[in-house]
C-alpha positions in Angstrom: 65.4 154.6 165.3 68.1 155.1 162.7 69.7 152.5 160.4 73.1 152.4 158.5 73.3 150.3 155.6 76.9 149.7 154.0 77.6 148.4 150.6 80.6 148.0 148.5 83.1 145.6 150.3 84.9 142.6 148.7 87.9 141.0 147.5 90.5 142.9 145.6 94.2 142.4 144.7 97.0 144.6 146.3 97.0 147.7 144.5 93.4 147.7 143.7 90.3 150.0 144.4 87.4 149.6 146.2 84.4 152.1 147.0 82.3 151.6 150.1 79.0 153.4 150.5 76.4 154.0 153.3 73.2 155.3 153.6 71.3 156.5 156.6 67.5 156.0 157.1 64.9 156.6 159.8 64.1 158.9 162.4 66.8 161.6 161.5 66.4 165.3 162.1 70.1 166.0 161.1 73.5 164.3 160.9 76.6 166.1 162.2 79.5 163.7 161.8 79.4 160.9 159.4 82.5 158.5 158.1 84.1 155.0 158.6 85.9 153.1 161.2 87.3 149.6 160.9 88.1 146.9 163.6 90.6 144.0 163.5 90.3 140.9 165.7 91.4 141.5 169.3 91.7 145.5 168.5 89.8 148.5 169.4 87.5 150.1 166.5 89.6 152.9 164.9 88.9 155.9 163.1 89.7 155.5 159.1 88.2 158.9 157.7 85.4 161.0 159.1 83.5 164.3 157.6 82.3 166.9 159.7 78.6 168.7 158.8 81.2 171.5 158.3 83.2 169.7 155.6 86.3 169.3 157.5 87.9 165.7 157.4 90.0 163.5 159.4 91.8 160.5 158.1 93.9 157.7 159.8 98.0 158.4 159.0 97.8 154.8 157.5 95.3 155.6 154.8 96.1 159.5 153.9 96.6 159.8 150.3 94.9 156.6 149.4 91.4 156.8 151.0 88.8 159.9 150.0 85.8 160.4 151.9 82.8 161.9 150.4 79.2 163.1 151.7 76.0 164.1 150.4 73.9 165.8 153.1 71.0 165.8 151.1 70.8 161.9 150.6 72.2 161.4 153.9 75.0 159.1 152.6 78.7 158.6 152.7 81.3 156.9 150.7 84.8 155.9 151.1 87.1 155.6 147.9 90.1 153.5 148.8 92.8 153.2 146.3 96.4 151.3 146.4 94.8 148.8 148.8 97.3 146.9 151.0 97.0 143.5 152.8 97.0 145.5 155.9 93.5 147.1 155.1 91.9 144.0 155.3 89.1 143.7 158.0 85.5 144.8 158.7 84.8 148.3 157.9 81.9 150.2 159.8 79.7 153.2 158.8 79.3 155.7 161.6 77.0 158.8 162.0 76.3 161.0 164.8 72.6 161.8 164.4 70.3 164.1 166.1 66.8 162.1 165.5 63.4 163.3 165.5 62.9 163.3 169.3 65.9 165.9 169.6 68.4 163.5 170.9 71.8 163.3 169.8 73.1 159.3 169.6 76.1 157.4 167.8 74.6 155.3 165.1 76.5 152.1 163.3 76.1 149.9 160.7 76.7 146.2 160.3 80.0 146.3 158.9 81.3 145.1 155.6 84.1 143.0 155.0 87.2 144.2 152.9 90.1 141.8 152.0 92.9 142.6 149.9 94.8 139.3 149.0 96.6 138.3 145.8 
C-alpha cells in the first residue's frame, strides 16, 4: 500500500501565498508522475500542476505564472508554491502520484486533501 500525506493548507488573504507539501510512503518501487489536483463542489477533479519523472511539467492555465511545482525524487516528496492567490483558488487540493509498487504494479495514489481558502 502507498500513502500520500499533504500539509500546508490554510486560510490566506487575496494576494498572499501558501506552500503545500506532500510525502509519499509505503510499498514504492518508483514514482512516475507526481503533482496536484483540486476539486470544487459539483465539479470534476482538475489538474493543477504535475511533474513527470523526466522533469517536464504541466500547469492549468489559471495558475500559470502564479504556482510553481517542485519535486524531490530522493525523498518522494512534491511541493506546490502558490503565490498571488485569488478567491477562485479556494477549494480542496489533492496530492497525486503515479506509483509502481513493490509488486511491480502501476497505480494512481491520492492524498486525503488539504483545504485552501483565500478570503479577506
